[in-house]
mmCIF file of the N, C-alpha and C atoms, coordinates in Angstrom:
data_MODEL
# 
_entry.id   MODEL 
# 
loop_
_atom_site.group_PDB 
_atom_site.id 
_atom_site.type_symbol 
_atom_site.label_atom_id 
_atom_site.label_alt_id 
_atom_site.label_comp_id 
_atom_site.label_asym_id 
_atom_site.label_entity_id 
_atom_site.label_seq_id 
_atom_site.pdbx_PDB_ins_code 
_atom_site.Cartn_x 
_atom_site.Cartn_y 
_atom_site.Cartn_z 
_atom_site.occupancy 
_atom_site.B_iso_or_equiv 
_atom_site.pdbx_formal_charge 
_atom_site.auth_seq_id 
_atom_site.auth_comp_id 
_atom_site.auth_asym_id 
_atom_site.auth_atom_id 
_atom_site.pdbx_PDB_model_num 
ATOM 1   N N  . MET A 1 1  ? 129.246 158.446 105.040 1.00 0.00 ? 1  MET A N  1 
ATOM 2   C CA . MET A 1 1  ? 130.292 159.311 105.538 1.00 0.00 ? 1  MET A CA 1 
ATOM 3   C C  . MET A 1 1  ? 131.490 159.213 104.610 1.00 0.00 ? 1  MET A C  1 
ATOM 4   N N  . LYS A 1 2  ? 132.258 160.282 104.578 1.00 0.00 ? 2  LYS A N  1 
ATOM 5   C CA . LYS A 1 2  ? 133.470 160.316 103.771 1.00 0.00 ? 2  LYS A CA 1 
ATOM 6   C C  . LYS A 1 2  ? 134.598 160.867 104.636 1.00 0.00 ? 2  LYS A C  1 
ATOM 7   N N  . LEU A 1 3  ? 135.745 160.189 104.632 1.00 0.00 ? 3  LEU A N  1 
ATOM 8   C CA . LEU A 1 3  ? 136.899 160.611 105.415 1.00 0.00 ? 3  LEU A CA 1 
ATOM 9   C C  . LEU A 1 3  ? 138.000 161.054 104.470 1.00 0.00 ? 3  LEU A C  1 
ATOM 10  N N  . HIS A 1 4  ? 138.344 162.336 104.521 1.00 0.00 ? 4  HIS A N  1 
ATOM 11  C CA . HIS A 1 4  ? 139.456 162.877 103.736 1.00 0.00 ? 4  HIS A CA 1 
ATOM 12  C C  . HIS A 1 4  ? 140.714 162.701 104.578 1.00 0.00 ? 4  HIS A C  1 
ATOM 13  N N  . PHE A 1 5  ? 141.733 162.062 104.009 1.00 0.00 ? 5  PHE A N  1 
ATOM 14  C CA . PHE A 1 5  ? 142.946 161.767 104.768 1.00 0.00 ? 5  PHE A CA 1 
ATOM 15  C C  . PHE A 1 5  ? 144.177 162.023 103.918 1.00 0.00 ? 5  PHE A C  1 
ATOM 16  N N  . SER A 1 6  ? 145.340 161.999 104.563 1.00 0.00 ? 6  SER A N  1 
ATOM 17  C CA . SER A 1 6  ? 146.626 162.097 103.873 1.00 0.00 ? 6  SER A CA 1 
ATOM 18  C C  . SER A 1 6  ? 147.563 161.070 104.502 1.00 0.00 ? 6  SER A C  1 
ATOM 19  N N  . ARG A 1 7  ? 148.818 161.136 104.123 1.00 0.00 ? 7  ARG A N  1 
ATOM 20  C CA . ARG A 1 7  ? 149.790 160.160 104.636 1.00 0.00 ? 7  ARG A CA 1 
ATOM 21  C C  . ARG A 1 7  ? 150.417 160.580 105.965 1.00 0.00 ? 7  ARG A C  1 
ATOM 22  N N  . ASN A 1 8  ? 150.014 161.696 106.521 1.00 0.00 ? 8  ASN A N  1 
ATOM 23  C CA . ASN A 1 8  ? 150.542 162.153 107.805 1.00 0.00 ? 8  ASN A CA 1 
ATOM 24  C C  . ASN A 1 8  ? 149.938 161.335 108.944 1.00 0.00 ? 8  ASN A C  1 
ATOM 25  N N  . PRO A 1 9  ? 150.566 161.332 110.134 1.00 0.00 ? 9  PRO A N  1 
ATOM 26  C CA . PRO A 1 9  ? 150.105 160.469 111.233 1.00 0.00 ? 9  PRO A CA 1 
ATOM 27  C C  . PRO A 1 9  ? 148.666 160.690 111.699 1.00 0.00 ? 9  PRO A C  1 
ATOM 28  N N  . ASN A 1 10 ? 148.217 161.920 111.936 1.00 0.00 ? 10 ASN A N  1 
ATOM 29  C CA . ASN A 1 10 ? 146.860 162.125 112.460 1.00 0.00 ? 10 ASN A CA 1 
ATOM 30  C C  . ASN A 1 10 ? 145.781 161.620 111.517 1.00 0.00 ? 10 ASN A C  1 
ATOM 31  N N  . PRO A 1 11 ? 145.833 161.960 110.227 1.00 0.00 ? 11 PRO A N  1 
ATOM 32  C CA . PRO A 1 11 ? 144.818 161.418 109.321 1.00 0.00 ? 11 PRO A CA 1 
ATOM 33  C C  . PRO A 1 11 ? 144.874 159.901 109.209 1.00 0.00 ? 11 PRO A C  1 
ATOM 34  N N  . ARG A 1 12 ? 146.061 159.328 109.269 1.00 0.00 ? 12 ARG A N  1 
ATOM 35  C CA . ARG A 1 12 ? 146.170 157.866 109.195 1.00 0.00 ? 12 ARG A CA 1 
ATOM 36  C C  . ARG A 1 12 ? 145.554 157.225 110.425 1.00 0.00 ? 12 ARG A C  1 
ATOM 37  N N  . LEU A 1 13 ? 145.629 157.876 111.574 1.00 0.00 ? 13 LEU A N  1 
ATOM 38  C CA . LEU A 1 13 ? 145.001 157.361 112.791 1.00 0.00 ? 13 LEU A CA 1 
ATOM 39  C C  . LEU A 1 13 ? 143.485 157.298 112.614 1.00 0.00 ? 13 LEU A C  1 
ATOM 40  N N  . ALA A 1 14 ? 142.904 158.322 112.018 1.00 0.00 ? 14 ALA A N  1 
ATOM 41  C CA . ALA A 1 14 ? 141.457 158.314 111.775 1.00 0.00 ? 14 ALA A CA 1 
ATOM 42  C C  . ALA A 1 14 ? 141.070 157.173 110.837 1.00 0.00 ? 14 ALA A C  1 
ATOM 43  N N  . VAL A 1 15 ? 141.891 156.906 109.823 1.00 0.00 ? 15 VAL A N  1 
ATOM 44  C CA . VAL A 1 15 ? 141.633 155.788 108.909 1.00 0.00 ? 15 VAL A CA 1 
ATOM 45  C C  . VAL A 1 15 ? 141.713 154.469 109.669 1.00 0.00 ? 15 VAL A C  1 
ATOM 46  N N  . ALA A 1 16 ? 142.721 154.330 110.533 1.00 0.00 ? 16 ALA A N  1 
ATOM 47  C CA . ALA A 1 16 ? 142.873 153.102 111.319 1.00 0.00 ? 16 ALA A CA 1 
ATOM 48  C C  . ALA A 1 16 ? 141.673 152.879 112.237 1.00 0.00 ? 16 ALA A C  1 
ATOM 49  N N  . VAL A 1 17 ? 141.198 153.933 112.877 1.00 0.00 ? 17 VAL A N  1 
ATOM 50  C CA . VAL A 1 17 ? 140.028 153.819 113.757 1.00 0.00 ? 17 VAL A CA 1 
ATOM 51  C C  . VAL A 1 17 ? 138.805 153.407 112.951 1.00 0.00 ? 17 VAL A C  1 
ATOM 52  N N  . ALA A 1 18 ? 138.611 154.014 111.795 1.00 0.00 ? 18 ALA A N  1 
ATOM 53  C CA . ALA A 1 18 ? 137.455 153.673 110.953 1.00 0.00 ? 18 ALA A CA 1 
ATOM 54  C C  . ALA A 1 18 ? 137.502 152.212 110.523 1.00 0.00 ? 18 ALA A C  1 
ATOM 55  N N  . ARG A 1 19 ? 138.680 151.737 110.168 1.00 0.00 ? 19 ARG A N  1 
ATOM 56  C CA . ARG A 1 19 ? 138.807 150.334 109.750 1.00 0.00 ? 19 ARG A CA 1 
ATOM 57  C C  . ARG A 1 19 ? 138.623 149.388 110.929 1.00 0.00 ? 19 ARG A C  1 
ATOM 58  N N  . LEU A 1 20 ? 139.174 149.743 112.083 1.00 0.00 ? 20 LEU A N  1 
ATOM 59  C CA . LEU A 1 20 ? 139.043 148.905 113.274 1.00 0.00 ? 20 LEU A CA 1 
ATOM 60  C C  . LEU A 1 20 ? 137.580 148.771 113.684 1.00 0.00 ? 20 LEU A C  1 
ATOM 61  N N  . LEU A 1 21 ? 136.838 149.863 113.590 1.00 0.00 ? 21 LEU A N  1 
ATOM 62  C CA . LEU A 1 21 ? 135.426 149.852 113.970 1.00 0.00 ? 21 LEU A CA 1 
ATOM 63  C C  . LEU A 1 21 ? 134.532 149.320 112.859 1.00 0.00 ? 21 LEU A C  1 
ATOM 64  N N  . ASP A 1 22 ? 135.135 148.982 111.723 1.00 0.00 ? 22 ASP A N  1 
ATOM 65  C CA . ASP A 1 22 ? 134.393 148.447 110.577 1.00 0.00 ? 22 ASP A CA 1 
ATOM 66  C C  . ASP A 1 22 ? 133.246 149.387 110.197 1.00 0.00 ? 22 ASP A C  1 
ATOM 67  N N  . THR A 1 23 ? 133.570 150.671 110.144 1.00 0.00 ? 23 THR A N  1 
ATOM 68  C CA . THR A 1 23 ? 132.596 151.704 109.831 1.00 0.00 ? 23 THR A CA 1 
ATOM 69  C C  . THR A 1 23 ? 132.348 151.762 108.328 1.00 0.00 ? 23 THR A C  1 
ATOM 70  N N  . GLU A 1 24 ? 131.092 151.923 107.945 1.00 0.00 ? 24 GLU A N  1 
ATOM 71  C CA . GLU A 1 24 ? 130.774 152.107 106.531 1.00 0.00 ? 24 GLU A CA 1 
ATOM 72  C C  . GLU A 1 24 ? 131.145 153.534 106.160 1.00 0.00 ? 24 GLU A C  1 
ATOM 73  N N  . ILE A 1 25 ? 132.293 153.672 105.521 1.00 0.00 ? 25 ILE A N  1 
ATOM 74  C CA . ILE A 1 25 ? 132.829 154.996 105.225 1.00 0.00 ? 25 ILE A CA 1 
ATOM 75  C C  . ILE A 1 25 ? 133.583 154.946 103.906 1.00 0.00 ? 25 ILE A C  1 
ATOM 76  N N  . GLU A 1 26 ? 133.568 156.054 103.206 1.00 0.00 ? 26 GLU A N  1 
ATOM 77  C CA . GLU A 1 26 ? 134.324 156.178 101.962 1.00 0.00 ? 26 GLU A CA 1 
ATOM 78  C C  . GLU A 1 26 ? 135.615 156.925 102.287 1.00 0.00 ? 26 GLU A C  1 
ATOM 79  N N  . PHE A 1 27 ? 136.741 156.356 101.890 1.00 0.00 ? 27 PHE A N  1 
ATOM 80  C CA . PHE A 1 27 ? 138.034 156.990 102.136 1.00 0.00 ? 27 PHE A CA 1 
ATOM 81  C C  . PHE A 1 27 ? 138.419 157.812 100.912 1.00 0.00 ? 27 PHE A C  1 
ATOM 82  N N  . GLN A 1 28 ? 138.805 159.056 101.135 1.00 0.00 ? 28 GLN A N  1 
ATOM 83  C CA . GLN A 1 28 ? 139.165 159.965 100.048 1.00 0.00 ? 28 GLN A CA 1 
ATOM 84  C C  . GLN A 1 28 ? 140.537 160.551 100.347 1.00 0.00 ? 28 GLN A C  1 
ATOM 85  N N  . PHE A 1 29 ? 141.552 160.184 99.538  1.00 0.00 ? 29 PHE A N  1 
ATOM 86  C CA . PHE A 1 29 ? 142.876 160.776 99.714  1.00 0.00 ? 29 PHE A CA 1 
ATOM 87  C C  . PHE A 1 29 ? 142.801 162.254 99.355  1.00 0.00 ? 29 PHE A C  1 
ATOM 88  N N  . ALA A 1 30 ? 143.419 163.099 100.153 1.00 0.00 ? 30 ALA A N  1 
ATOM 89  C CA . ALA A 1 30 ? 143.347 164.546 99.953  1.00 0.00 ? 30 ALA A CA 1 
ATOM 90  C C  . ALA A 1 30 ? 144.727 165.178 100.070 1.00 0.00 ? 30 ALA A C  1 
ATOM 91  N N  . GLU A 1 31 ? 144.956 166.193 99.262  1.00 0.00 ? 31 GLU A N  1 
ATOM 92  C CA . GLU A 1 31 ? 146.182 166.987 99.319  1.00 0.00 ? 31 GLU A CA 1 
ATOM 93  C C  . GLU A 1 31 ? 145.802 168.468 99.287  1.00 0.00 ? 31 GLU A C  1 
ATOM 94  N N  . PRO A 1 32 ? 145.360 169.019 100.426 1.00 0.00 ? 32 PRO A N  1 
ATOM 95  C CA . PRO A 1 32 ? 144.892 170.405 100.425 1.00 0.00 ? 32 PRO A CA 1 
ATOM 96  C C  . PRO A 1 32 ? 145.982 171.435 100.132 1.00 0.00 ? 32 PRO A C  1 
ATOM 97  N N  . MET A 1 33 ? 147.249 171.071 100.311 1.00 0.00 ? 33 MET A N  1 
ATOM 98  C CA . MET A 1 33 ? 148.339 172.015 100.052 1.00 0.00 ? 33 MET A CA 1 
ATOM 99  C C  . MET A 1 33 ? 148.836 171.943 98.608  1.00 0.00 ? 33 MET A C  1 
ATOM 100 N N  . ALA A 1 34 ? 148.325 171.012 97.819  1.00 0.00 ? 34 ALA A N  1 
ATOM 101 C CA . ALA A 1 34 ? 148.743 170.882 96.419  1.00 0.00 ? 34 ALA A CA 1 
ATOM 102 C C  . ALA A 1 34 ? 148.240 172.085 95.617  1.00 0.00 ? 34 ALA A C  1 
ATOM 103 N N  . PRO A 1 35 ? 148.973 172.455 94.573  1.00 0.00 ? 35 PRO A N  1 
ATOM 104 C CA . PRO A 1 35 ? 148.537 173.594 93.756  1.00 0.00 ? 35 PRO A CA 1 
ATOM 105 C C  . PRO A 1 35 ? 147.115 173.399 93.216  1.00 0.00 ? 35 PRO A C  1 
ATOM 106 N N  . GLY A 1 36 ? 146.284 174.406 93.415  1.00 0.00 ? 36 GLY A N  1 
ATOM 107 C CA . GLY A 1 36 ? 144.922 174.380 92.912  1.00 0.00 ? 36 GLY A CA 1 
ATOM 108 C C  . GLY A 1 36 ? 143.928 173.614 93.763  1.00 0.00 ? 36 GLY A C  1 
ATOM 109 N N  . GLN A 1 37 ? 144.351 173.045 94.882  1.00 0.00 ? 37 GLN A N  1 
ATOM 110 C CA . GLN A 1 37 ? 143.457 172.242 95.713  1.00 0.00 ? 37 GLN A CA 1 
ATOM 111 C C  . GLN A 1 37 ? 142.977 172.959 96.970  1.00 0.00 ? 37 GLN A C  1 
ATOM 112 N N  . SER A 1 38 ? 143.650 174.021 97.368  1.00 0.00 ? 38 SER A N  1 
ATOM 113 C CA . SER A 1 38 ? 143.330 174.653 98.655  1.00 0.00 ? 38 SER A CA 1 
ATOM 114 C C  . SER A 1 38 ? 141.892 175.166 98.722  1.00 0.00 ? 38 SER A C  1 
ATOM 115 N N  . GLU A 1 39 ? 141.364 175.708 97.647  1.00 0.00 ? 39 GLU A N  1 
ATOM 116 C CA . GLU A 1 39 ? 139.999 176.249 97.678  1.00 0.00 ? 39 GLU A CA 1 
ATOM 117 C C  . GLU A 1 39 ? 138.952 175.161 97.879  1.00 0.00 ? 39 GLU A C  1 
ATOM 118 N N  . ARG A 1 40 ? 139.253 173.965 97.462  1.00 0.00 ? 40 ARG A N  1 
ATOM 119 C CA . ARG A 1 40 ? 138.314 172.846 97.645  1.00 0.00 ? 40 ARG A CA 1 
ATOM 120 C C  . ARG A 1 40 ? 138.167 172.473 99.123  1.00 0.00 ? 40 ARG A C  1 
ATOM 121 N N  . TYR A 1 41 ? 139.259 172.574 99.879  1.00 0.00 ? 41 TYR A N  1 
ATOM 122 C CA . TYR A 1 41 ? 139.257 172.146 101.282 1.00 0.00 ? 41 TYR A CA 1 
ATOM 123 C C  . TYR A 1 41 ? 139.121 173.299 102.266 1.00 0.00 ? 41 TYR A C  1 
ATOM 124 N N  . ARG A 1 42 ? 139.173 174.537 101.790 1.00 0.00 ? 42 ARG A N  1 
ATOM 125 C CA . ARG A 1 42 ? 139.087 175.686 102.703 1.00 0.00 ? 42 ARG A CA 1 
ATOM 126 C C  . ARG A 1 42 ? 137.723 175.811 103.393 1.00 0.00 ? 42 ARG A C  1 
ATOM 127 N N  . PRO A 1 43 ? 136.580 175.555 102.723 1.00 0.00 ? 43 PRO A N  1 
ATOM 128 C CA . PRO A 1 43 ? 135.289 175.690 103.430 1.00 0.00 ? 43 PRO A CA 1 
ATOM 129 C C  . PRO A 1 43 ? 135.148 174.776 104.656 1.00 0.00 ? 43 PRO A C  1 
ATOM 130 N N  . PRO A 1 44 ? 135.484 173.496 104.576 1.00 0.00 ? 44 PRO A N  1 
ATOM 131 C CA . PRO A 1 44 ? 135.331 172.685 105.787 1.00 0.00 ? 44 PRO A CA 1 
ATOM 132 C C  . PRO A 1 44 ? 136.412 172.947 106.823 1.00 0.00 ? 44 PRO A C  1 
ATOM 133 N N  . ASN A 1 45 ? 137.598 173.402 106.384 1.00 0.00 ? 45 ASN A N  1 
ATOM 134 C CA . ASN A 1 45 ? 138.674 173.663 107.331 1.00 0.00 ? 45 ASN A CA 1 
ATOM 135 C C  . ASN A 1 45 ? 139.589 174.752 106.789 1.00 0.00 ? 45 ASN A C  1 
ATOM 136 N N  . PRO A 1 46 ? 139.432 175.991 107.239 1.00 0.00 ? 46 PRO A N  1 
ATOM 137 C CA . PRO A 1 46 ? 140.256 177.098 106.742 1.00 0.00 ? 46 PRO A CA 1 
ATOM 138 C C  . PRO A 1 46 ? 141.755 176.902 106.954 1.00 0.00 ? 46 PRO A C  1 
ATOM 139 N N  . ASN A 1 47 ? 142.140 176.073 107.925 1.00 0.00 ? 47 ASN A N  1 
ATOM 140 C CA . ASN A 1 47 ? 143.557 175.812 108.173 1.00 0.00 ? 47 ASN A CA 1 
ATOM 141 C C  . ASN A 1 47 ? 144.141 174.790 107.210 1.00 0.00 ? 47 ASN A C  1 
ATOM 142 N N  . LEU A 1 48 ? 143.278 174.148 106.408 1.00 0.00 ? 48 LEU A N  1 
ATOM 143 C CA . LEU A 1 48 ? 143.680 173.124 105.443 1.00 0.00 ? 48 LEU A CA 1 
ATOM 144 C C  . LEU A 1 48 ? 144.314 171.910 106.108 1.00 0.00 ? 48 LEU A C  1 
ATOM 145 N N  . LEU A 1 49 ? 143.891 171.628 107.334 1.00 0.00 ? 49 LEU A N  1 
ATOM 146 C CA . LEU A 1 49 ? 144.418 170.467 108.048 1.00 0.00 ? 49 LEU A CA 1 
ATOM 147 C C  . LEU A 1 49 ? 143.504 169.264 107.843 1.00 0.00 ? 49 LEU A C  1 
ATOM 148 N N  . LEU A 1 50 ? 144.081 168.090 107.864 1.00 0.00 ? 50 LEU A N  1 
ATOM 149 C CA . LEU A 1 50 ? 143.344 166.831 107.739 1.00 0.00 ? 50 LEU A CA 1 
ATOM 150 C C  . LEU A 1 50 ? 143.494 166.050 109.028 1.00 0.00 ? 50 LEU A C  1 
ATOM 151 N N  . PRO A 1 51 ? 142.628 165.134 109.353 1.00 0.00 ? 51 PRO A N  1 
ATOM 152 C CA . PRO A 1 51 ? 141.534 164.599 108.555 1.00 0.00 ? 51 PRO A CA 1 
ATOM 153 C C  . PRO A 1 51 ? 140.285 165.473 108.629 1.00 0.00 ? 51 PRO A C  1 
ATOM 154 N N  . ILE A 1 52 ? 139.427 165.299 107.636 1.00 0.00 ? 52 ILE A N  1 
ATOM 155 C CA . ILE A 1 52 ? 138.103 165.919 107.615 1.00 0.00 ? 52 ILE A CA 1 
ATOM 156 C C  . ILE A 1 52 ? 137.104 164.791 107.415 1.00 0.00 ? 52 ILE A C  1 
ATOM 157 N N  . LEU A 1 53 ? 136.150 164.690 108.305 1.00 0.00 ? 53 LEU A N  1 
ATOM 158 C CA . LEU A 1 53 ? 135.108 163.676 108.200 1.00 0.00 ? 53 LEU A CA 1 
ATOM 159 C C  . LEU A 1 53 ? 133.822 164.360 107.768 1.00 0.00 ? 53 LEU A C  1 
ATOM 160 N N  . GLU A 1 54 ? 133.318 163.995 106.599 1.00 0.00 ? 54 GLU A N  1 
ATOM 161 C CA . GLU A 1 54 ? 132.038 164.520 106.130 1.00 0.00 ? 54 GLU A CA 1 
ATOM 162 C C  . GLU A 1 54 ? 130.952 163.575 106.609 1.00 0.00 ? 54 GLU A C  1 
ATOM 163 N N  . HIS A 1 55 ? 130.064 164.099 107.421 1.00 0.00 ? 55 HIS A N  1 
ATOM 164 C CA . HIS A 1 55 ? 128.961 163.328 107.990 1.00 0.00 ? 55 HIS A CA 1 
ATOM 165 C C  . HIS A 1 55 ? 127.675 163.994 107.516 1.00 0.00 ? 55 HIS A C  1 
ATOM 166 N N  . ALA A 1 56 ? 126.594 163.267 107.488 1.00 0.00 ? 56 ALA A N  1 
ATOM 167 C CA . ALA A 1 56 ? 125.322 163.818 107.008 1.00 0.00 ? 56 ALA A CA 1 
ATOM 168 C C  . ALA A 1 56 ? 124.922 165.074 107.775 1.00 0.00 ? 56 ALA A C  1 
ATOM 169 N N  . SER A 1 57 ? 125.242 165.123 109.070 1.00 0.00 ? 57 SER A N  1 
ATOM 170 C CA . SER A 1 57 ? 124.814 166.256 109.883 1.00 0.00 ? 57 SER A CA 1 
ATOM 171 C C  . SER A 1 57 ? 125.815 167.406 109.899 1.00 0.00 ? 57 SER A C  1 
ATOM 172 N N  . ALA A 1 58 ? 127.100 167.115 109.644 1.00 0.00 ? 58 ALA A N  1 
ATOM 173 C CA . ALA A 1 58 ? 128.114 168.168 109.730 1.00 0.00 ? 58 ALA A CA 1 
ATOM 174 C C  . ALA A 1 58 ? 129.444 167.658 109.211 1.00 0.00 ? 58 ALA A C  1 
ATOM 175 N N  . ARG A 1 59 ? 130.411 168.559 109.185 1.00 0.00 ? 59 ARG A N  1 
ATOM 176 C CA . ARG A 1 59 ? 131.786 168.174 108.876 1.00 0.00 ? 59 ARG A CA 1 
ATOM 177 C C  . ARG A 1 59 ? 132.577 168.265 110.166 1.00 0.00 ? 59 ARG A C  1 
ATOM 178 N N  . THR A 1 60 ? 133.415 167.280 110.380 1.00 0.00 ? 60 THR A N  1 
ATOM 179 C CA . THR A 1 60 ? 134.169 167.193 111.616 1.00 0.00 ? 60 THR A CA 1 
ATOM 180 C C  . THR A 1 60 ? 135.651 167.249 111.296 1.00 0.00 ? 60 THR A C  1 
ATOM 181 N N  . LEU A 1 61 ? 136.391 167.954 112.121 1.00 0.00 ? 61 LEU A N  1 
ATOM 182 C CA . LEU A 1 61 ? 137.809 168.143 111.867 1.00 0.00 ? 61 LEU A CA 1 
ATOM 183 C C  . LEU A 1 61 ? 138.672 167.431 112.889 1.00 0.00 ? 61 LEU A C  1 
ATOM 184 N N  . GLY A 1 62 ? 139.837 167.019 112.449 1.00 0.00 ? 62 GLY A N  1 
ATOM 185 C CA . GLY A 1 62 ? 140.903 166.574 113.318 1.00 0.00 ? 62 GLY A CA 1 
ATOM 186 C C  . GLY A 1 62 ? 140.577 165.486 114.301 1.00 0.00 ? 62 GLY A C  1 
ATOM 187 N N  . ASN A 1 63 ? 140.940 165.696 115.557 1.00 0.00 ? 63 ASN A N  1 
ATOM 188 C CA . ASN A 1 63 ? 140.843 164.670 116.591 1.00 0.00 ? 63 ASN A CA 1 
ATOM 189 C C  . ASN A 1 63 ? 139.415 164.223 116.851 1.00 0.00 ? 63 ASN A C  1 
ATOM 190 N N  . ARG A 1 64 ? 138.449 165.063 116.587 1.00 0.00 ? 64 ARG A N  1 
ATOM 191 C CA . ARG A 1 64 ? 137.056 164.686 116.834 1.00 0.00 ? 64 ARG A CA 1 
ATOM 192 C C  . ARG A 1 64 ? 136.582 163.602 115.882 1.00 0.00 ? 64 ARG A C  1 
ATOM 193 N N  . CYS A 1 65 ? 137.284 163.397 114.764 1.00 0.00 ? 65 CYS A N  1 
ATOM 194 C CA . CYS A 1 65 ? 136.910 162.334 113.814 1.00 0.00 ? 65 CYS A CA 1 
ATOM 195 C C  . CYS A 1 65 ? 136.895 160.986 114.512 1.00 0.00 ? 65 CYS A C  1 
ATOM 196 N N  . ASP A 1 66 ? 137.939 160.714 115.289 1.00 0.00 ? 66 ASP A N  1 
ATOM 197 C CA . ASP A 1 66 ? 138.041 159.428 115.974 1.00 0.00 ? 66 ASP A CA 1 
ATOM 198 C C  . ASP A 1 66 ? 136.860 159.223 116.915 1.00 0.00 ? 66 ASP A C  1 
ATOM 199 N N  . CYS A 1 67 ? 136.520 160.267 117.662 1.00 0.00 ? 67 CYS A N  1 
ATOM 200 C CA . CYS A 1 67 ? 135.402 160.169 118.610 1.00 0.00 ? 67 CYS A CA 1 
ATOM 201 C C  . CYS A 1 67 ? 134.084 159.954 117.883 1.00 0.00 ? 67 CYS A C  1 
ATOM 202 N N  . LEU A 1 68 ? 133.848 160.702 116.815 1.00 0.00 ? 68 LEU A N  1 
ATOM 203 C CA . LEU A 1 68 ? 132.595 160.558 116.080 1.00 0.00 ? 68 LEU A CA 1 
ATOM 204 C C  . LEU A 1 68 ? 132.478 159.178 115.458 1.00 0.00 ? 68 LEU A C  1 
ATOM 205 N N  . LEU A 1 69 ? 133.581 158.645 114.928 1.00 0.00 ? 69 LEU A N  1 
ATOM 206 C CA . LEU A 1 69 ? 133.554 157.298 114.358 1.00 0.00 ? 69 LEU A CA 1 
ATOM 207 C C  . LEU A 1 69 ? 133.201 156.270 115.422 1.00 0.00 ? 69 LEU A C  1 
ATOM 208 N N  . ALA A 1 70 ? 133.788 156.402 116.606 1.00 0.00 ? 70 ALA A N  1 
ATOM 209 C CA . ALA A 1 70 ? 133.511 155.456 117.690 1.00 0.00 ? 70 ALA A CA 1 
ATOM 210 C C  . ALA A 1 70 ? 132.054 155.548 118.141 1.00 0.00 ? 70 ALA A C  1 
ATOM 211 N N  . ILE A 1 71 ? 131.543 156.756 118.274 1.00 0.00 ? 71 ILE A N  1 
ATOM 212 C CA . ILE A 1 71 ? 130.149 156.939 118.696 1.00 0.00 ? 71 ILE A CA 1 
ATOM 213 C C  . ILE A 1 71 ? 129.200 156.365 117.651 1.00 0.00 ? 71 ILE A C  1 
ATOM 214 N N  . THR A 1 72 ? 129.476 156.627 116.378 1.00 0.00 ? 72 THR A N  1 
ATOM 215 C CA . THR A 1 72 ? 128.625 156.115 115.302 1.00 0.00 ? 72 THR A CA 1 
ATOM 216 C C  . THR A 1 72 ? 128.628 154.598 115.281 1.00 0.00 ? 72 THR A C  1 
ATOM 217 N N  . ALA A 1 73 ? 129.808 153.995 115.425 1.00 0.00 ? 73 ALA A N  1 
ATOM 218 C CA . ALA A 1 73 ? 129.905 152.532 115.429 1.00 0.00 ? 73 ALA A CA 1 
ATOM 219 C C  . ALA A 1 73 ? 129.140 151.949 116.611 1.00 0.00 ? 73 ALA A C  1 
ATOM 220 N N  . ARG A 1 74 ? 129.221 152.580 117.760 1.00 0.00 ? 74 ARG A N  1 
ATOM 221 C CA . ARG A 1 74 ? 128.515 152.094 118.951 1.00 0.00 ? 74 ARG A CA 1 
ATOM 222 C C  . ARG A 1 74 ? 127.002 152.181 118.746 1.00 0.00 ? 74 ARG A C  1 
ATOM 223 N N  . ARG A 1 75 ? 126.520 153.277 118.170 1.00 0.00 ? 75 ARG A N  1 
ATOM 224 C CA . ARG A 1 75 ? 125.082 153.417 117.913 1.00 0.00 ? 75 ARG A CA 1 
ATOM 225 C C  . ARG A 1 75 ? 124.597 152.342 116.955 1.00 0.00 ? 75 ARG A C  1 
ATOM 226 N N  . LEU A 1 76 ? 125.369 152.075 115.909 1.00 0.00 ? 76 LEU A N  1 
ATOM 227 C CA . LEU A 1 76 ? 124.985 151.041 114.949 1.00 0.00 ? 76 LEU A CA 1 
ATOM 228 C C  . LEU A 1 76 ? 124.957 149.673 115.611 1.00 0.00 ? 76 LEU A C  1 
ATOM 229 N N  . GLU A 1 77 ? 125.902 149.435 116.515 1.00 0.00 ? 77 GLU A N  1 
ATOM 230 C CA . GLU A 1 77 ? 125.950 148.160 117.243 1.00 0.00 ? 77 GLU A CA 1 
ATOM 231 C C  . GLU A 1 77 ? 124.714 148.014 118.126 1.00 0.00 ? 77 GLU A C  1 
ATOM 232 N N  . LEU A 1 78 ? 124.325 149.079 118.795 1.00 0.00 ? 78 LEU A N  1 
ATOM 233 C CA . LEU A 1 78 ? 123.149 149.031 119.664 1.00 0.00 ? 78 LEU A CA 1 
ATOM 234 C C  . LEU A 1 78 ? 121.876 148.831 118.847 1.00 0.00 ? 78 LEU A C  1 
ATOM 235 N N  . LEU A 1 79 ? 121.804 149.465 117.678 1.00 0.00 ? 79 LEU A N  1 
ATOM 236 C CA . LEU A 1 79 ? 120.624 149.309 116.833 1.00 0.00 ? 79 LEU A CA 1 
ATOM 237 C C  . LEU A 1 79 ? 120.510 147.891 116.279 1.00 0.00 ? 79 LEU A C  1 
ATOM 238 N N  . ALA A 1 80 ? 121.642 147.269 116.012 1.00 0.00 ? 80 ALA A N  1 
ATOM 239 C CA . ALA A 1 80 ? 121.635 145.914 115.453 1.00 0.00 ? 80 ALA A CA 1 
ATOM 240 C C  . ALA A 1 80 ? 121.180 144.886 116.485 1.00 0.00 ? 80 ALA A C  1 
ATOM 241 N N  . ASN A 1 81 ? 121.423 145.175 117.750 1.00 0.00 ? 81 ASN A N  1 
ATOM 242 C CA . ASN A 1 81 ? 121.052 144.234 118.817 1.00 0.00 ? 81 ASN A CA 1 
ATOM 243 C C  . ASN A 1 81 ? 119.693 144.565 119.279 1.00 0.00 ? 81 ASN A C  1 
# 
């Protein structure tokens, strides 16, 4: 999984949740509003809002990132036991 984040509060919350859950994730700093960057981030989120979580099955936007990270961590915990 890859988490695109910025220095704003909502994306930082997703990073904090991922770290707290000790999720195997790659953190990618993103600036979708920077010159020349908007087209890169428009396909997963036309509003250019962060965070964006790239998962094998789909891309997840905004507040759902936290939920998906928690669900994934719980599944991994259950599989390990």
